[in-house]
N, C-alpha and C positions, 0 to 999 in steps of 0.2 A: 386485566385490560387487554383487549384484543389488539394485536399488532398489525399494522398495515402491511400488505405484501407487494405493493407496486414498486417499480424499479427506481423511483425517485425518493424512496424512503431512506432516511439515514437514521441511525439508532439514537433516538433522543435519550435513552437511558445511558448511553455512552457520552454523547455530546451534551453535557449539562452545564449549568452555570459554573460549576466547579472547574470544568475543563477550560472554559473561556477565561476564568479568573485564576488559572493555574499559576503556581509559583514553584513548581517542583524543580524546574531548572532555573538558572540565573537569567535566562532570556525572557524578557517581557516586552514585546513590541507594542507600539500604539495600535489601537484598533485590532487587537488580537482576535483572530477567528480560530476556534478549535474545529478543525475540519475532519470529521469522521467520514467513513466511507459511504458509498451508495451502491445499491443493487438489491436483488431479491434476498429475502431472509433465508430462503432455502437453497441458495446457490451451491452447486456442486464445486465450483471453482471460486477461489478468492485470489485476487491479485493484490500484492502488497508492494507499493513503491517506496520512495524515500521520504519526501516531505512536500507539502503544497508550495507552489510558486505564487507569484503575485496574481496571475489570472485565476488560478484555482481558489485562492483566498477571496478574490472579488466575486466569483460566481458560486462559491461554496460547493464546488464539484471537483473531485479528484481527476487528475489527468485531463484538464480542459484547456490548458495553455498550448503553446507551440509544440512541446514534446507530446502532449496529449493528442493533438491532431495527428502527429506522426504515428503515435501508438494506435490510434483508431484505424488509420489506414492499414497498418500491419495486421490488426485483428480482422479487418474486413478481407484482406488478402488470404488469410488462412481459414476464413469461414466462421469466425467467432462473433456472435452478436453481443455487443457490450452490455445490452440489457439483461443478459442471462448470467452475468458474472458479478460478484461483489468486488468493488475496487476501493482500496483504502491506501493509507500511507503509514509507515512506521512512526513518523513524527506527525503530530496533529496540527502544528502551527508553522507558518512560513519562517524559516531561519533568516536572520538579518542578512541582507545583501544576497539572498538565495545561496548562501554558503552551504556546504555539506553539513548536515547535523552533527553535532559533537556526540561523544559517547554519553555525556550527561543528559543531553536532550533525548537521545534514544532511550536511555534508561527511565527518564521521567515519563515518557509516553507509553512505555511498554505495557503497563496495566490497562490502558485504553485499548491498545491493539489486541491484547489477550482477551479482553471482554468482547470485542468484535468477533474474534475467532470462535469464542465460546457460544455466542449468540447465533452466528451463521452456521456453524458446524460444517465447514466445507470438507469435502473428501480430498481435494487437491488445492495446493497453494502455489501460485506462480510468484516467485521471489524476483522482484525487479530491481537489481542492483545490489551493491555491497551493503548499504545501510539496512535494507530490508533483510538481507541474509544475517546480519549481526542481530537484528531485533528478533527474528523468528527462530533462527537456528543457533545463534550464539557463536557463529564462526564468521571470519572475514575472508577476503580474497575471492571474490566472485569468479575470477578467471579460473580458479582451481575447481569450482563446483558447477559452473555453467555446463549445460548439456547432460548433466547427470540427474538421476532421480534419487532423491533421499527419502527415507521413510522415518518419521520421528513421532514421538509422543509429545503432545502439547498439553501443558497444565490445564486441567479442567475438562479435558475430553476423555471419553472412555474408549477411544480407538486411536490408531495411528493415522497420520496424515502424510500423503505423498507431497513432496516438496520439489518444485522444478525451478532451479535458479537460472536466470538469464541476465545478460548485460542490460543496463538501463538504456532506454531508447535515446536519451540525451547523449549518452556516451557513444552510441552507434552513430548518431547524427554528426558528432565531432570526429568520428573514426569510421568513415563509410566502408572501409575494407572488411569490417565485421558485420555488415548488413546481412549477409547470407545466414549468419548464426541465429538471427531472430527467427528464421524459418526452420533451421535444423534443430535448434534447442527445444 
C-alpha cells in the first residue's frame, strides 16, 4: 500500500481501532481520541510533546490549542515551517483534567510513539518537556538536559538520533523568564 506524503497525514497504521479502544492504562475517558502525530513521513525533525489537550483532541491535531499557537509563533520566529516537521505526543489521549500524564500512561503509549519514530525515521527529535524526555530517553528532569544535544539509539532504528530537549511551551508561558531559552535551546 502506497503511503500518502502530504503534511496532514497521520499514521493510520499507528492510530488504529486498537488505539482508540486502548485499555493499556487505567484511564479510559469518554469519547476517547487516540491522537497520533502529523507531518511528512520523511521529516528530518520530529517534535515530541506531552499529551493532547481538549483543543487538540477536538481538532485531532497535535499542538493546536493555546500552547500550540504559542509554539507556532516560536517556530515562525526561528524560521521553522511546521509543515516540514512531524509533530506528535508521548501520550496519545488527553489525560483527565489535562493533568500531567502518569508513568503508567507514558508506558502504555510508548509502543505507539516508538512506531511513529520507526515509520518517520527522523534524524533529530525535539523533546518538548519532561514527559517526552521520559518517554523517548528514559530520563527525567528536563532542566538538567535542556540546551544539550544527546545522541541515542532508539529501538528499531539502525542509526543514532540526535535529541534536543527543551522546556514545554506551556511551562514557558507560566514562567516567562525562561522565554529566551526557547531560542537558545
